[in-house]
Wavefront OBJ file of the C-alpha trace (Angstrom):
o trace
v 99.669 235.790 -207.453
v 96.900 237.667 -205.654
v 98.330 241.194 -205.940
v 100.276 240.939 -209.202
v 97.808 243.029 -211.223
v 97.606 245.690 -208.512
v 101.400 245.834 -208.253
v 101.755 246.286 -212.018
v 99.195 249.104 -212.070
v 100.847 250.861 -209.120
v 104.257 250.784 -210.810
v 102.793 252.048 -214.067
v 100.996 254.926 -212.363
v 103.921 256.115 -210.255
v 105.650 256.834 -213.532
v 107.121 253.420 -214.264
v 109.967 251.613 -212.563
v 112.492 253.965 -214.141
v 110.904 256.795 -212.087
v 111.446 254.954 -208.781
v 114.569 255.702 -206.758
v 113.582 253.703 -203.691
v 110.710 251.909 -202.002
v 109.990 250.966 -198.400
v 106.791 250.279 -196.523
v 105.350 250.710 -193.034
v 102.215 249.248 -191.474
v 99.752 250.554 -194.059
v 101.524 252.325 -196.893
v 104.071 251.967 -199.665
v 106.655 254.753 -199.411
v 108.106 255.582 -202.825
v 110.958 257.937 -203.523
v 110.328 259.145 -207.049
v 112.671 260.958 -209.358
v 109.820 263.159 -210.554
v 106.499 263.107 -208.669
v 104.755 264.998 -211.470
v 105.004 261.872 -213.634
v 102.778 259.943 -211.209
v 99.060 259.598 -211.948
v 97.861 260.494 -208.468
v 94.157 260.663 -209.273
v 94.283 257.286 -210.998
v 96.031 255.702 -208.020
v 93.550 257.196 -205.553
v 90.663 255.678 -207.493
v 92.282 252.278 -207.927
v 90.779 249.222 -206.263
v 93.156 248.134 -203.514
v 94.474 251.666 -202.882
v 93.025 253.729 -200.033
v 94.597 257.063 -200.968
v 97.860 258.795 -201.899
v 99.848 261.158 -199.668
v 102.762 263.309 -200.844
v 104.768 264.339 -197.794
v 108.216 264.278 -196.263
v 109.880 263.797 -199.646
v 107.952 260.572 -200.136
v 105.157 259.499 -202.458
v 103.030 257.388 -200.118
v 100.502 254.951 -201.565
v 98.215 253.891 -198.710
v 97.233 250.217 -199.080
v 95.969 249.048 -195.697
v 96.708 246.050 -193.530
v 97.919 243.851 -196.402
v 100.625 246.318 -197.449
v 103.470 243.840 -196.884
v 102.002 241.451 -199.466
v 101.512 244.239 -201.999
v 105.027 245.525 -201.274
v 106.493 242.090 -202.052
v 104.671 241.950 -205.388
v 105.652 245.533 -206.297
v 109.300 244.785 -205.500
v 109.151 241.663 -207.634
v 107.253 243.274 -210.511
v 109.569 246.264 -210.615
v 112.771 244.327 -210.046
v 113.665 246.808 -207.311
v 116.587 246.230 -204.988
v 115.954 246.454 -201.255
v 118.710 248.944 -200.594
v 116.675 252.002 -199.604
v 119.573 254.166 -200.759
v 118.973 257.862 -200.638
v 121.938 258.800 -202.766
v 119.913 259.374 -205.908
v 117.664 261.985 -204.351
v 120.088 263.726 -202.028
v 119.780 267.456 -202.367
v 116.590 267.324 -204.419
v 114.232 267.913 -201.498
v 114.221 270.229 -198.512
v 116.361 269.462 -195.485
v 113.253 268.839 -193.370
v 111.785 266.421 -195.932
v 115.087 264.589 -196.169
v 115.231 264.303 -192.388
v 111.717 262.818 -192.165
v 112.496 260.487 -195.055
v 115.712 259.364 -193.347
v 114.012 258.756 -189.998
v 111.169 256.745 -191.506
v 113.579 254.780 -193.675
v 115.750 253.854 -190.695
v 113.011 253.024 -188.190
v 110.072 251.691 -190.235
v 111.696 248.301 -191.067
v 112.070 247.599 -187.329
v 108.572 248.709 -186.350
v 106.833 245.337 -186.468
v 109.447 243.495 -184.398
v 109.901 246.506 -182.126
v 106.191 246.460 -181.315
v 106.219 242.673 -180.906
v 109.115 242.603 -178.446
v 107.698 245.621 -176.639
v 104.386 243.801 -176.222
v 106.192 240.782 -174.786
v 108.053 242.977 -172.313
v 104.866 244.853 -171.414
v 102.855 241.709 -170.822
v 105.732 240.242 -168.804
v 105.598 243.283 -166.518
v 101.816 242.872 -166.306
v 102.127 239.193 -165.343
v 104.605 240.082 -162.579
v 102.353 242.855 -161.302
v 99.358 240.504 -161.207
v 101.409 237.854 -159.419
v 101.097 235.298 -162.225
v 104.901 234.886 -162.369
v 107.803 236.076 -160.223
v 110.775 238.053 -161.443
v 113.112 235.232 -160.330
v 111.441 232.447 -162.289
v 112.846 230.938 -165.465
v 109.684 231.917 -167.315
v 110.246 235.555 -166.412
v 113.913 235.475 -167.432
v 113.154 234.002 -170.851
v 110.246 236.349 -171.554
v 112.206 239.346 -170.270
v 115.190 238.449 -172.464
v 112.912 238.122 -175.472
v 111.258 241.443 -174.705
v 114.622 243.168 -174.150
v 116.572 241.653 -177.027
v 115.831 244.149 -179.793
v 115.880 247.308 -177.708
v 119.021 246.267 -175.794
v 120.896 245.522 -179.020
v 119.130 248.285 -180.944
v 122.406 249.741 -182.340
v 123.022 246.484 -184.251
v 119.562 246.514 -185.809
v 119.762 250.234 -186.581
v 123.222 249.674 -188.021
v 121.578 247.353 -190.531
v 118.662 249.654 -191.433
v 120.846 252.788 -191.450
v 123.345 251.163 -193.797
v 120.495 250.213 -196.134
v 119.142 253.739 -196.001
v 122.531 255.347 -196.659
v 123.443 252.876 -199.405
v 126.291 251.289 -197.436
v 127.371 247.706 -196.778
v 124.779 246.472 -194.253
v 127.311 244.267 -192.480
v 129.579 247.242 -191.887
v 126.645 249.009 -190.249
v 125.937 245.972 -188.080
v 129.608 245.669 -187.114
v 129.667 249.304 -185.974
v 126.535 248.710 -183.894
v 127.936 245.498 -182.394
v 131.110 247.295 -181.343
v 129.102 249.991 -179.548
v 127.337 247.370 -177.388
v 130.405 245.133 -176.912
v 130.013 243.632 -173.382
v 133.643 244.213 -172.323
v 133.149 247.980 -172.451
v 130.182 247.756 -170.072
v 132.059 245.509 -167.627
v 135.078 247.840 -167.730
v 132.867 250.763 -166.709
v 131.242 248.678 -163.980
v 134.363 247.189 -162.384
v 137.405 249.104 -163.624
v 139.250 252.038 -162.108
v 139.300 255.213 -164.225
v 142.665 256.474 -165.438
v 141.560 260.063 -165.026
v 138.483 262.246 -165.475
v 137.705 264.676 -168.283
v 135.609 267.858 -167.990
v 135.550 267.724 -164.192
v 132.969 269.957 -162.563
v 130.754 270.221 -165.683
v 127.648 268.376 -166.814
v 129.937 266.496 -169.240
v 132.231 265.128 -166.514
v 133.445 261.731 -167.754
v 135.851 259.142 -166.316
v 138.366 257.687 -168.800
v 139.014 253.953 -168.480
v 140.860 253.217 -171.737
v 142.731 255.018 -174.501
v 143.221 254.380 -178.204
v 146.703 255.236 -179.481
v 147.005 257.524 -176.459
v 143.707 259.269 -177.201
v 141.222 259.107 -174.296
v 138.094 257.072 -174.973
v 134.979 258.054 -173.027
v 133.107 254.810 -172.549
v 129.349 255.117 -172.441
v 126.420 252.732 -172.428
v 125.156 252.536 -175.982
v 122.606 249.772 -175.380
v 119.167 250.986 -176.514
v 120.690 254.151 -178.001
v 119.649 255.467 -181.409
v 121.560 258.642 -182.253
v 125.198 257.404 -182.075
v 124.718 254.477 -184.441
v 122.789 256.484 -187.048
v 125.461 259.200 -187.181
v 128.310 256.670 -187.117
v 126.784 254.625 -189.928
v 126.191 257.746 -191.999
v 129.852 258.744 -191.674
v 130.871 255.139 -192.312
v 128.843 255.160 -195.539
v 130.736 258.231 -196.751
v 134.099 256.666 -195.845
v 133.105 253.447 -197.606
v 132.294 255.403 -200.740
v 135.691 257.128 -200.571
v 137.612 253.880 -200.098
v 135.744 252.255 -202.998
v 137.096 254.982 -205.245
v 140.752 254.722 -204.196
v 141.177 250.974 -203.530
v 141.774 248.712 -206.576
v 138.865 246.439 -207.409
v 140.959 243.267 -207.059
v 141.257 243.787 -203.262
v 138.207 245.997 -202.725
v 136.028 243.190 -201.282
v 137.950 243.001 -197.998
v 140.036 246.170 -197.899
v 137.056 248.539 -198.160
v 135.364 247.070 -195.045
v 138.776 246.848 -193.355
v 139.606 250.540 -193.691
v 136.022 251.689 -193.225
v 135.700 249.925 -189.871
v 139.231 250.796 -188.814
v 138.455 254.494 -189.184
v 134.757 254.605 -188.289
v 134.716 252.555 -185.080
v 137.488 254.442 -183.218
v 135.927 257.688 -184.437
v 132.554 256.511 -183.109
v 133.951 255.580 -179.691
v 136.208 258.625 -179.299
v 134.022 261.418 -180.670
v 130.733 260.519 -182.355
v 129.381 258.359 -179.544
v 130.100 260.701 -176.619
v 129.036 263.873 -178.471
v 125.814 262.361 -179.809
v 125.065 260.802 -176.423
v 125.465 264.187 -174.727
v 123.283 265.688 -177.452
v 120.715 262.980 -176.790
v 120.810 263.704 -173.078
v 120.271 267.405 -173.748
v 117.424 266.579 -176.148
v 115.807 264.361 -173.543
v 116.187 266.968 -170.831
v 114.874 269.618 -173.217
v 111.713 267.706 -174.050
v 111.251 266.943 -170.361
v 111.692 270.642 -169.561
v 108.967 271.594 -172.026
v 106.785 268.805 -170.680
v 107.274 270.022 -167.114
v 106.282 273.570 -168.089
v 102.765 272.283 -168.691
v 102.152 268.551 -169.129
v 98.479 269.216 -169.831
v 99.130 271.673 -172.675
v 101.757 269.348 -174.150
v 99.269 266.483 -173.963
v 96.479 268.527 -175.542
v 98.666 269.583 -178.476
v 100.183 266.171 -179.192
v 96.805 264.471 -178.838
v 95.032 266.979 -181.072
v 97.543 266.887 -183.916
v 98.732 263.293 -183.746
v 96.368 262.047 -186.445
v 97.400 264.976 -188.650
v 101.034 263.973 -188.104
v 100.158 260.415 -189.123
v 98.500 261.576 -192.354
v 101.649 263.371 -193.469
v 104.094 260.891 -191.947
v 105.462 263.578 -189.625
v 105.032 261.398 -186.532
v 108.338 259.800 -187.472
v 110.029 262.999 -186.301
v 108.894 262.242 -182.720
v 109.823 258.547 -182.704
v 113.614 259.008 -182.255
v 112.943 261.577 -179.496
v 110.763 259.054 -177.665
v 113.284 256.231 -178.120
v 116.063 258.505 -176.954
v 114.037 259.471 -173.885
v 113.463 255.808 -173.047
v 117.160 255.080 -173.377
v 118.370 258.142 -171.442
v 115.525 258.970 -169.046
v 114.056 255.425 -168.878
v 110.608 256.768 -169.779
v 108.908 259.018 -172.330
v 105.954 261.391 -171.901
v 105.805 262.557 -175.539
v 104.310 259.590 -177.373
v 102.181 258.792 -174.321
v 100.058 261.834 -175.169
v 99.084 260.239 -178.479
v 97.792 257.030 -176.914
v 94.130 258.048 -176.986
v 94.148 259.189 -180.634
v 93.458 255.799 -182.227
v 90.632 255.169 -179.752
v 89.079 258.577 -180.476
v 89.154 257.732 -184.175
v 87.612 254.320 -183.492
v 84.814 255.809 -181.400
v 84.002 258.236 -184.212
v 83.761 255.410 -186.751
v 81.538 253.389 -184.421
v 79.164 256.367 -184.278
v 79.103 256.529 -188.066
v 78.449 252.782 -188.258
v 75.411 253.133 -185.995
v 74.098 256.287 -187.655
v 74.477 255.527 -191.345
v 71.953 253.663 -193.446
v 74.434 253.287 -196.285
v 75.256 249.601 -196.721
v 78.660 250.287 -198.286
v 79.686 252.681 -195.537
v 78.648 250.153 -192.894
v 80.768 247.491 -194.556
v 83.785 249.833 -194.571
v 83.280 250.852 -190.944
v 83.444 247.390 -189.368
v 87.022 246.485 -190.432
v 88.120 250.086 -189.745
v 86.886 249.741 -186.147
v 88.728 246.456 -185.696
v 91.948 247.957 -187.088
v 91.519 251.043 -184.897
v 91.207 248.988 -181.722
v 94.589 247.502 -182.541
v 96.096 250.916 -183.240
v 96.022 251.056 -187.055
v 93.830 254.022 -187.967
v 94.639 254.665 -191.635
v 91.552 252.717 -192.886
v 89.356 254.807 -190.589
v 91.043 258.105 -191.443
v 91.305 257.780 -195.226
v 88.245 255.668 -195.860
v 85.696 257.189 -193.505
v 86.355 260.226 -191.286
v 88.717 262.421 -193.334
v 86.546 262.459 -196.506
v 83.634 263.648 -194.330
v 85.842 266.248 -192.585
v 83.757 266.986 -189.477
v 84.059 263.495 -187.935
v 87.822 263.703 -188.374
v 88.008 267.110 -186.674
v 85.841 265.916 -183.799
v 87.974 262.807 -183.346
v 90.997 265.126 -183.033
v 89.127 267.057 -180.320
v 88.476 263.801 -178.450
v 92.130 262.796 -178.863
v 93.211 266.178 -177.457
v 91.149 265.567 -174.331
v 92.788 262.150 -173.983
v 96.223 263.752 -174.349
v 95.351 266.331 -171.705
v 94.364 263.544 -169.291
v 97.680 261.801 -169.932
v 99.535 265.018 -169.149
v 97.459 265.680 -166.043
v 98.071 262.183 -164.673
v 101.794 262.184 -165.473
v 101.513 259.145 -167.751
v 104.741 257.969 -169.341
v 105.684 255.137 -171.668
v 108.438 252.829 -170.478
v 108.788 250.743 -173.633
v 107.793 251.173 -177.248
v 105.282 248.340 -177.205
v 102.262 247.346 -179.213
v 99.687 249.586 -180.798
v 96.110 250.104 -179.626
v 94.996 247.853 -176.790
v 98.286 245.980 -177.019
v 100.036 249.193 -175.993
v 98.428 249.270 -172.530
v 101.214 247.300 -170.781
v 103.762 249.827 -172.101
v 102.576 252.279 -169.440
v 103.279 250.041 -166.436
v 106.198 251.586 -164.549
v 108.975 249.408 -163.086
v 107.293 249.985 -159.699
v 103.962 248.636 -160.921
v 100.591 250.140 -161.816
v 100.734 253.743 -160.670
v 98.697 256.886 -161.278
v 100.208 257.268 -164.735
v 99.048 253.800 -165.779
v 95.492 254.495 -164.693
v 95.739 257.820 -166.501
v 96.498 255.917 -169.721
v 93.425 253.721 -169.192
v 91.267 256.774 -168.483
v 92.620 258.535 -171.577
v 91.728 255.759 -174.015
v 88.295 255.166 -172.479
v 87.370 258.865 -172.444
v 88.824 259.457 -175.928
v 86.758 256.571 -177.297
v 83.533 257.642 -175.581
v 83.976 261.316 -176.424
v 84.788 260.557 -180.075
v 81.640 258.443 -180.244
v 79.378 261.014 -178.554
v 80.627 264.021 -180.529
v 80.158 262.318 -183.889
v 76.946 260.465 -183.044
v 75.090 263.555 -181.835
v 76.582 266.372 -183.862
v 79.317 265.278 -186.193
v 77.737 263.082 -188.835
v 74.894 263.929 -191.132
v 73.940 260.804 -193.008
v 73.568 261.815 -196.627
v 71.363 258.818 -197.271
v 68.277 259.948 -195.348
v 66.409 261.530 -198.242
v 63.019 260.037 -199.069
v 62.850 257.472 -201.798
v 61.596 259.084 -204.961
v 60.422 255.763 -206.284
v 57.970 255.031 -203.503
v 57.450 258.319 -201.695
v 58.322 256.578 -198.427
v 61.219 257.208 -196.053
v 64.310 255.033 -196.398
v 63.759 253.387 -193.031
v 60.529 251.736 -194.198
v 60.448 248.391 -195.986
v 61.354 249.060 -199.614
v 59.540 246.858 -202.140
v 61.171 248.270 -205.260
v 63.799 250.736 -206.357
v 63.679 252.900 -209.440
v 66.934 253.441 -211.321
v 67.047 256.670 -213.292
v 68.746 257.063 -216.626
v 72.422 258.026 -216.380
v 72.456 259.096 -220.056
v 70.384 260.918 -222.621
v 69.792 258.945 -225.801
v 68.067 256.112 -227.616
v 67.092 252.998 -225.642
v 68.326 249.608 -226.859
v 67.756 246.071 -225.617
v 70.803 244.267 -224.286
v 70.231 241.544 -226.866
v 71.161 244.037 -229.604
v 74.706 244.395 -228.297
v 77.594 242.554 -229.944
v 79.384 242.058 -226.631
v 78.219 238.635 -225.433
v 79.039 239.376 -221.806
v 76.202 241.901 -221.849
v 73.892 240.617 -224.605
v 73.508 237.195 -222.989
v 72.751 238.655 -219.563
v 75.861 237.070 -218.071
v 76.717 240.347 -216.344
v 73.156 240.791 -215.088
v 69.812 242.144 -216.271
v 69.546 245.657 -217.646
v 69.217 247.819 -220.718
v 71.421 249.833 -223.095
v 71.483 253.451 -224.267
v 72.957 254.969 -227.411
v 74.097 258.333 -225.960
v 73.379 261.671 -227.588
v 75.590 263.614 -225.175
v 78.825 262.791 -223.407
v 77.618 263.022 -219.823
v 76.951 260.342 -217.200
v 74.773 261.168 -214.187
v 74.176 259.063 -211.098
v 70.973 257.006 -211.521
v 70.460 256.574 -207.742
v 71.526 257.856 -204.329
v 74.421 255.713 -203.193
v 78.180 255.187 -203.213
v 80.500 255.349 -206.206
v 82.067 251.963 -205.479
v 84.076 251.539 -208.685
v 85.643 254.001 -211.096
v 87.969 252.272 -213.511
v 91.304 253.954 -214.161
v 90.407 254.120 -217.847
v 87.226 256.056 -216.971
v 85.086 253.936 -219.281
v 83.087 252.145 -216.573
v 81.413 253.128 -213.306
v 80.007 250.977 -210.513
v 77.470 252.372 -208.027
v 75.835 250.728 -205.005
v 72.499 252.300 -204.124
v 71.315 252.997 -200.584
v 69.295 249.783 -200.753
v 72.216 247.656 -201.942
v 71.453 247.566 -205.673
v 74.710 247.298 -207.682
v 74.650 249.212 -210.971
v 77.294 249.010 -213.690
v 77.476 251.681 -216.406
v 79.847 250.616 -219.191
v 80.388 253.357 -221.786
v 80.880 251.795 -225.209
v 82.611 248.614 -226.334
v 86.375 248.069 -225.888
v 86.772 251.696 -224.815
v 89.103 250.470 -222.076
v 91.761 250.464 -224.796
v 91.634 254.274 -224.855
v 93.271 254.195 -221.393
v 91.272 257.152 -220.144
v 91.668 259.308 -223.239
v 88.531 261.382 -223.915
v 87.071 260.500 -220.471
v 86.924 263.081 -217.651
v 85.772 261.833 -214.210
v 83.790 264.331 -212.126
v 83.717 262.256 -208.932
v 86.029 259.908 -207.051
v 85.758 256.278 -206.094
v 84.251 256.060 -202.616
v 82.235 259.285 -202.955
v 78.676 259.430 -201.689
v 76.615 260.475 -204.709
v 73.100 261.783 -205.248
v 70.695 260.878 -207.987
v 71.267 263.300 -210.876
v 74.853 264.145 -209.840
v 77.315 264.439 -212.743
v 79.831 261.592 -212.524
v 81.719 261.737 -215.793
v 82.023 263.472 -219.151
v 83.313 261.951 -222.378
v 83.970 263.200 -225.896
v 81.374 261.475 -228.063
v 82.739 262.645 -231.419
v 86.383 261.840 -230.619
v 85.590 258.336 -229.345
v 83.505 257.517 -232.389
v 86.171 258.969 -234.664
v 88.676 256.658 -232.959
v 86.558 253.743 -234.160
v 84.611 252.779 -231.047
v 80.865 252.314 -230.596
v 79.266 254.093 -227.643
v 76.200 251.952 -226.972
v 76.238 251.851 -223.165
v 74.799 248.965 -221.143
v 73.303 249.850 -217.747
v 73.362 246.628 -215.747
v 72.029 245.542 -212.372
v 75.044 243.352 -211.653
v 73.481 241.695 -208.593
v 70.081 241.217 -210.287
v 70.088 237.532 -209.279
v 69.416 238.693 -205.711
v 66.100 240.328 -206.673
v 62.692 239.173 -207.859
v 62.937 240.945 -211.204
v 64.345 243.912 -213.123
v 61.725 245.694 -215.262
v 62.941 247.754 -218.227
v 61.423 251.048 -219.376
v 59.188 250.969 -222.469
v 60.462 254.366 -223.658
v 62.306 254.457 -226.992
v 64.291 257.571 -226.138
v 65.140 258.778 -222.663
v 66.428 261.858 -220.872
v 68.573 262.165 -217.795
v 66.963 260.916 -214.552
v 63.872 259.527 -216.261
v 62.963 256.061 -214.931
v 65.087 253.495 -216.783
v 64.855 250.325 -214.676
v 62.704 249.172 -211.765
v 64.289 246.649 -209.397
v 61.744 244.475 -207.586
v 63.185 243.866 -204.118
l 1 2 3 4 5 6 7 8 9 10 11 12 13 14 15 16 17 18 19 20 21 22 23 24 25 26 27 28 29 30 31 32 33 34 35 36 37 38 39 40 41 42 43 44 45 46 47 48 49 50 51 52 53 54 55 56 57 58 59 60 61 62 63 64 65 66 67 68 69 70 71 72 73 74 75 76 77 78 79 80 81 82 83 84 85 86 87 88 89 90 91 92 93 94 95 96 97 98 99 100 101 102 103 104 105 106 107 108 109 110 111 112 113 114 115 116 117 118 119 120 121 122 123 124 125 126 127 128 129 130 131 132 133 134 135 136 137 138 139 140 141 142 143 144 145 146 147 148 149 150 151 152 153 154 155 156 157 158 159 160 161 162 163 164 165 166 167 168 169 170 171 172 173 174 175 176 177 178 179 180 181 182 183 184 185 186 187 188 189 190 191 192 193 194 195 196 197 198 199 200 201 202 203 204 205 206 207 208 209 210 211 212 213 214 215 216 217 218 219 220 221 222 223 224 225 226 227 228 229 230 231 232 233 234 235 236 237 238 239 240 241 242 243 244 245 246 247 248 249 250 251 252 253 254 255 256 257 258 259 260 261 262 263 264 265 266 267 268 269 270 271 272 273 274 275 276 277 278 279 280 281 282 283 284 285 286 287 288 289 290 291 292 293 294 295 296 297 298 299 300 301 302 303 304 305 306 307 308 309 310 311 312 313 314 315 316 317 318 319 320 321 322 323 324 325 326 327 328 329 330 331 332 333 334 335 336 337 338 339 340 341 342 343 344 345 346 347 348 349 350 351 352 353 354 355 356 357 358 359 360 361 362 363 364 365 366 367 368 369 370 371 372 373 374 375 376 377 378 379 380 381 382 383 384 385 386 387 388 389 390 391 392 393 394 395 396 397 398 399 400 401 402 403 404 405 406 407 408 409 410 411 412 413 414 415 416 417 418 419 420 421 422 423 424 425 426 427 428 429 430 431 432 433 434 435 436 437 438 439 440 441 442 443 444 445 446 447 448 449 450 451 452 453 454 455 456 457 458 459 460 461 462 463 464 465 466 467 468 469 470 471 472 473 474 475 476 477 478 479 480 481 482 483 484 485 486 487 488 489 490 491 492 493 494 495 496 497 498 499 500 501 502 503 504 505 506 507 508 509 510 511 512 513 514 515 516 517 518 519 520 521 522 523 524 525 526 527 528 529 530 531 532 533 534 535 536 537 538 539 540 541 542 543 544 545 546 547 548 549 550 551 552 553 554 555 556 557 558 559 560 561 562 563 564 565 566 567 568 569 570 571 572 573 574 575 576 577 578 579 580 581 582 583 584 585 586 587 588 589 590 591 592 593 594 595 596 597 598 599 600 601 602 603 604 605 606 607 608 609 610 611 612 613 614 615 616 617 618 619 620 621 622 623 624 625 626 627 628 629 630 631 632
């Protein structure tokens, strides 16, 4: 399979499958829960082909993959033999309360994110079609599309019952049954048409009519459709009760008696106490966030917009998701996440500026897919691959996002559904009354964030490190280059490739080049360019020059078997490097003592694309002396 090798390497470098307590994934990253994070080889993972970066946050060890994360996740699960239970029992109490909360929230909500966005997009576009007069809200087309758009959010407690049970290590069908009971249609019709028996808490904000009782205990019926807090708390308590009943009920009848008693206790408890209390708490939370928003919508927008991408890096944005969902369920709209809407467009504008400014072929090739992903709301490739490593573009994109957030606050923009990301999120800001000032504020925010991110980075935020004059020709880089000189990455004796015993190099199958018998254990960059490949074992380095010349430096024969022993990288994969920059050190004596030869081929791996590769006539060579000349 395509990602089998990558999956195996990821498992090995997170400390092995025995170090993994749980694994989930979101749109771009694998989220490991490790028994001991110090056993993970973070630097190796960061430099691995197929891995963007590694983030340790919120009690999770996050391996950022990119848009194909679901495929990698499937192969990692298969290779590790992991069970998809997401149980947190093994790590309970080992991390801070805040980290456990973030881990719990992401574990509960991230499995639903794709379908939640999809159904939200359908609902948003349905509202757009009605507003534009393409369909009417009485047509069959509208009813079907509206039902499809509403289905997940309306029955959200059932879906969250499933994901919560997985997260808490409980029977998933018990979690779903609790959720289904909360949205049971008879309760809603009783509230709509029935006469209350009496009223509790009269004259207070918690005044509640009582329509039914359970064993004489009053039950405060509430609408739990679209709610999030009651089902999560109820499922958590249900998971604890299930664990208790498993201990006391004999195994011969445990299969049906454990669910029987768990539901019999949990559901009445949910309807009598957990549901009403958590619903009131949700209402207070919603009112509280709205109160803070009303104090200064602009300041709230500026802050959320400015720090949203930082939240995304550390996975802390999950802490705001349940607040937003709760606001949509209770208040029918949410101003919190709306302030983040411009952030992905600010990031995309910054990357577009880099694409137009840079002369680095590798950076250009990375920028194009990052821009496409950013337009559709997925910014991790842009953040980790382009702006964050260069620092200033990332900071300036946050400034542009803050301005977008301020515009959202100023215009009173609110989200009415949790819809798609990026441009697909636009319909989420259409109010039930149609396109209002808030909707146009959302449009203004993403346009201005994009333009401002572009302008700030294009004119002041990106210094292209590849603008130095070519030392081989004495001409600027923007002139037509006829040849490129590759300096020596090593100090030592020069050998012809034909002298090597490794046929892959001696026959020229890997490309034209030359070999060096090193006198010192240091490797320097032979050109200005990008460190495109740094093998986990440290024995081989791939560099792409500013002019697109691919250079492979392979230290010794079969040294991959050392698995990185005696090799010390001094740069990271993806780094922009300068000619003469130290890339790696290695222990010459120790490697030779281990029985390996150190004759190092320096290969132009894409030499077939050029007219010729001319070797130096020197017998011994020092660092940065001309080793090869590539005729372009």
